[in-house]
C-alpha positions, 0 to 999 in steps of 0.5 A, a space after each residue: 153298362 157298355 162294358 157289361 154289354 161287351 162282356 156278355 157279347 164276348 162270352 156268348 157262344 163257345 165262351 171266353 177266358 178272363 185273359 181274352 176278355 181283358 184284351 178284347 174288352 180293352 180293360 184291366 185284369 182286376 176290373 174284369 175279374 171283379 165284374 166277371 165274378 159278379 156276373 157269375 154270382 148274378 147268373 148272367 154268365 157261367 164258368 165252365 171247364 173244357 180241356 182244363 181251360 176255364 171259360 165264361 159263357 153267357 147264360 139264358 138270363 144273360 142273353 135276356 139282360 143283353 137284349 135289354 141293355 142293347 135296347 137301352 143303349 140304342 135308345 140313349 144313342 138315338 136320343 138327340 142332344 139337348 141344345 144348350 140354352 143361349 142367353 138372350 140379352 
């Protein structure tokens, strides 16, 4: 979930190339390639060409999913860890 959130954040605004995503998300090209293609198919980001450069931009649907992901991750990080029960003898 976190890497998808990161891709949606990085592709917001002007857009970003796949190569820049690889470096900025600190991931490998094959994984980014598959994930970006999946996000495009699901309508969360769109591929645009500007001055011969392929850019990926977060769509309105992607922004909505980003808000939900951010809320979910925020709730998970705010949840206190469950203490491990210590055996009592």
